[in-house]
mmCIF file of the C-alpha atoms, coordinates in Angstrom:
data_MODEL
# 
_entry.id   MODEL 
# 
loop_
_atom_site.group_PDB 
_atom_site.id 
_atom_site.type_symbol 
_atom_site.label_atom_id 
_atom_site.label_alt_id 
_atom_site.label_comp_id 
_atom_site.label_asym_id 
_atom_site.label_entity_id 
_atom_site.label_seq_id 
_atom_site.pdbx_PDB_ins_code 
_atom_site.Cartn_x 
_atom_site.Cartn_y 
_atom_site.Cartn_z 
_atom_site.occupancy 
_atom_site.B_iso_or_equiv 
_atom_site.pdbx_formal_charge 
_atom_site.auth_seq_id 
_atom_site.auth_comp_id 
_atom_site.auth_asym_id 
_atom_site.auth_atom_id 
_atom_site.pdbx_PDB_model_num 
ATOM 1  C CA . MET A 1 1  ? 10.894  -17.536 4.574   1.00 0.00 ? 1  MET A CA 1 
ATOM 2  C CA . ALA A 1 2  ? 10.860  -13.764 3.992   1.00 0.00 ? 2  ALA A CA 1 
ATOM 3  C CA . THR A 1 3  ? 8.139   -11.734 5.635   1.00 0.00 ? 3  THR A CA 1 
ATOM 4  C CA . THR A 1 4  ? 6.107   -8.954  4.067   1.00 0.00 ? 4  THR A CA 1 
ATOM 5  C CA . LYS A 1 5  ? 4.283   -6.546  6.347   1.00 0.00 ? 5  LYS A CA 1 
ATOM 6  C CA . ILE A 1 6  ? 1.600   -4.076  5.226   1.00 0.00 ? 6  ILE A CA 1 
ATOM 7  C CA . ILE A 1 7  ? 0.787   -1.240  7.599   1.00 0.00 ? 7  ILE A CA 1 
ATOM 8  C CA . VAL A 1 8  ? -2.460  0.708   7.119   1.00 0.00 ? 8  VAL A CA 1 
ATOM 9  C CA . ASN A 1 9  ? -1.508  4.244   8.140   1.00 0.00 ? 9  ASN A CA 1 
ATOM 10 C CA . ASN A 1 10 ? -4.056  6.592   9.677   1.00 0.00 ? 10 ASN A CA 1 
ATOM 11 C CA . ASN A 1 11 ? -5.147  9.214   7.151   1.00 0.00 ? 11 ASN A CA 1 
ATOM 12 C CA . GLY A 1 12 ? -2.665  7.970   4.596   1.00 0.00 ? 12 GLY A CA 1 
ATOM 13 C CA . SER A 1 13 ? -0.917  5.265   2.655   1.00 0.00 ? 13 SER A CA 1 
ATOM 14 C CA . LEU A 1 14 ? -0.348  1.547   2.864   1.00 0.00 ? 14 LEU A CA 1 
ATOM 15 C CA . LYS A 1 15 ? 3.271   1.068   3.952   1.00 0.00 ? 15 LYS A CA 1 
ATOM 16 C CA . VAL A 1 16 ? 4.817   -2.141  2.590   1.00 0.00 ? 16 VAL A CA 1 
ATOM 17 C CA . GLU A 1 17 ? 7.925   -3.580  4.267   1.00 0.00 ? 17 GLU A CA 1 
ATOM 18 C CA . GLY A 1 18 ? 9.934   -6.698  3.534   1.00 0.00 ? 18 GLY A CA 1 
ATOM 19 C CA . ASP A 1 19 ? 10.508  -8.870  0.486   1.00 0.00 ? 19 ASP A CA 1 
ATOM 20 C CA . PHE A 1 20 ? 7.925   -8.128  -2.205  1.00 0.00 ? 20 PHE A CA 1 
ATOM 21 C CA . GLU A 1 21 ? 7.324   -7.277  -5.831  1.00 0.00 ? 21 GLU A CA 1 
ATOM 22 C CA . ILE A 1 22 ? 4.589   -5.097  -7.295  1.00 0.00 ? 22 ILE A CA 1 
ATOM 23 C CA . VAL A 1 23 ? 3.070   -5.867  -10.685 1.00 0.00 ? 23 VAL A CA 1 
ATOM 24 C CA . ASP A 1 24 ? 0.564   -4.028  -12.885 1.00 0.00 ? 24 ASP A CA 1 
ATOM 25 C CA . ALA A 1 25 ? -2.694  -5.477  -14.251 1.00 0.00 ? 25 ALA A CA 1 
ATOM 26 C CA . GLN A 1 26 ? -0.812  -7.092  -17.147 1.00 0.00 ? 26 GLN A CA 1 
ATOM 27 C CA . GLY A 1 27 ? 1.724   -8.766  -14.841 1.00 0.00 ? 27 GLY A CA 1 
ATOM 28 C CA . ASN A 1 28 ? 4.592   -6.354  -15.604 1.00 0.00 ? 28 ASN A CA 1 
ATOM 29 C CA . THR A 1 29 ? 6.891   -5.763  -12.630 1.00 0.00 ? 29 THR A CA 1 
ATOM 30 C CA . TYR A 1 30 ? 7.544   -2.225  -11.368 1.00 0.00 ? 30 TYR A CA 1 
ATOM 31 C CA . GLY A 1 31 ? 11.259  -1.421  -11.046 1.00 0.00 ? 31 GLY A CA 1 
ATOM 32 C CA . LEU A 1 32 ? 11.616  -0.809  -7.311  1.00 0.00 ? 32 LEU A CA 1 
ATOM 33 C CA . GLN A 1 33 ? 15.403  -0.350  -7.407  1.00 0.00 ? 33 GLN A CA 1 
ATOM 34 C CA . GLY A 1 34 ? 15.992  -2.669  -4.449  1.00 0.00 ? 34 GLY A CA 1 
ATOM 35 C CA . ARG A 1 35 ? 13.552  -0.949  -2.084  1.00 0.00 ? 35 ARG A CA 1 
ATOM 36 C CA . THR A 1 36 ? 12.365  -3.019  0.867   1.00 0.00 ? 36 THR A CA 1 
ATOM 37 C CA . VAL A 1 37 ? 10.042  -0.279  2.183   1.00 0.00 ? 37 VAL A CA 1 
ATOM 38 C CA . LEU A 1 38 ? 7.613   1.910   0.228   1.00 0.00 ? 38 LEU A CA 1 
ATOM 39 C CA . SER A 1 39 ? 4.125   3.358   0.478   1.00 0.00 ? 39 SER A CA 1 
ATOM 40 C CA . LEU A 1 40 ? 1.165   2.706   -1.788  1.00 0.00 ? 40 LEU A CA 1 
ATOM 41 C CA . CYS A 1 41 ? -1.516  5.332   -2.409  1.00 0.00 ? 41 CYS A CA 1 
ATOM 42 C CA . ARG A 1 42 ? -5.034  4.677   -1.174  1.00 0.00 ? 42 ARG A CA 1 
ATOM 43 C CA . CYS A 1 43 ? -6.471  8.213   -1.408  1.00 0.00 ? 43 CYS A CA 1 
ATOM 44 C CA . ALA A 1 44 ? -6.408  8.328   -5.259  1.00 0.00 ? 44 ALA A CA 1 
ATOM 45 C CA . GLN A 1 45 ? -4.797  11.790  -5.170  1.00 0.00 ? 45 GLN A CA 1 
ATOM 46 C CA . SER A 1 46 ? -1.168  10.769  -5.840  1.00 0.00 ? 46 SER A CA 1 
ATOM 47 C CA . LYS A 1 47 ? 0.375   11.894  -9.110  1.00 0.00 ? 47 LYS A CA 1 
ATOM 48 C CA . ASN A 1 48 ? 2.700   8.874   -8.840  1.00 0.00 ? 48 ASN A CA 1 
ATOM 49 C CA . LYS A 1 49 ? 0.090   6.070   -8.522  1.00 0.00 ? 49 LYS A CA 1 
ATOM 50 C CA . PRO A 1 50 ? 0.242   3.374   -7.350  1.00 0.00 ? 50 PRO A CA 1 
ATOM 51 C CA . PHE A 1 51 ? 2.865   4.925   -5.071  1.00 0.00 ? 51 PHE A CA 1 
ATOM 52 C CA . CYS A 1 52 ? 2.143   7.525   -2.401  1.00 0.00 ? 52 CYS A CA 1 
ATOM 53 C CA . ASP A 1 53 ? 3.473   11.059  -2.949  1.00 0.00 ? 53 ASP A CA 1 
ATOM 54 C CA . GLY A 1 54 ? 1.957   12.609  0.187   1.00 0.00 ? 54 GLY A CA 1 
ATOM 55 C CA . SER A 1 55 ? -1.045  14.174  -1.580  1.00 0.00 ? 55 SER A CA 1 
ATOM 56 C CA . HIS A 1 56 ? -3.373  12.645  1.036   1.00 0.00 ? 56 HIS A CA 1 
ATOM 57 C CA . LYS A 1 57 ? -2.348  15.413  3.426   1.00 0.00 ? 57 LYS A CA 1 
ATOM 58 C CA . ASN A 1 58 ? -4.896  17.609  1.611   1.00 0.00 ? 58 ASN A CA 1 
ATOM 59 C CA . GLY A 1 59 ? -7.888  15.935  3.232   1.00 0.00 ? 59 GLY A CA 1 
ATOM 60 C CA . PHE A 1 60 ? -7.927  12.129  3.106   1.00 0.00 ? 60 PHE A CA 1 
ATOM 61 C CA . GLU A 1 61 ? -9.281  10.837  6.406   1.00 0.00 ? 61 GLU A CA 1 
ATOM 62 C CA . HIS A 1 62 ? -9.408  7.265   7.642   1.00 0.00 ? 62 HIS A CA 1 
ATOM 63 C CA . GLU A 1 63 ? -8.679  6.017   11.140  1.00 0.00 ? 63 GLU A CA 1 
ATOM 64 C CA . ALA A 1 64 ? -7.019  2.621   10.713  1.00 0.00 ? 64 ALA A CA 1 
ATOM 65 C CA . THR A 1 65 ? -8.375  0.098   13.216  1.00 0.00 ? 65 THR A CA 1 
ATOM 66 C CA . ALA A 1 66 ? -7.903  -3.649  12.767  1.00 0.00 ? 66 ALA A CA 1 
ATOM 67 C CA . PHE A 1 67 ? -10.978 -5.922  12.721  1.00 0.00 ? 67 PHE A CA 1 
ATOM 68 C CA . GLU A 1 68 ? -11.945 -9.485  11.865  1.00 0.00 ? 68 GLU A CA 1 
ATOM 69 C CA . LEU A 1 69 ? -13.206 -10.197 8.345   1.00 0.00 ? 69 LEU A CA 1 
ATOM 70 C CA . PRO A 1 70 ? -16.270 -12.417 8.002   1.00 0.00 ? 70 PRO A CA 1 
ATOM 71 C CA . PRO A 1 71 ? -15.576 -16.083 7.227   1.00 0.00 ? 71 PRO A CA 1 
ATOM 72 C CA . ARG A 1 72 ? -14.473 -16.850 3.678   1.00 0.00 ? 72 ARG A CA 1 
ATOM 73 C CA . LYS A 1 73 ? -17.172 -17.970 1.285   1.00 0.00 ? 73 LYS A CA 1 
ATOM 74 C CA . VAL A 1 74 ? -16.561 -21.480 0.078   1.00 0.00 ? 74 VAL A CA 1 
# 
């Protein structure tokens, strides 16, 4: 089984590594040209959304620290 890893970067993007596909709201697949690593924007400043273009360097701040989510609602 292939593994996908998502890394929440401090003050920046979500780095995605592994075997994955990215689709839009209508289910259309983005052409990733064989990439197995890329970064997704989470600052909303990228001109290439949903992909990161480094625009977050102008002031997006978030210290990424892992934590436990509350139990799932059933």
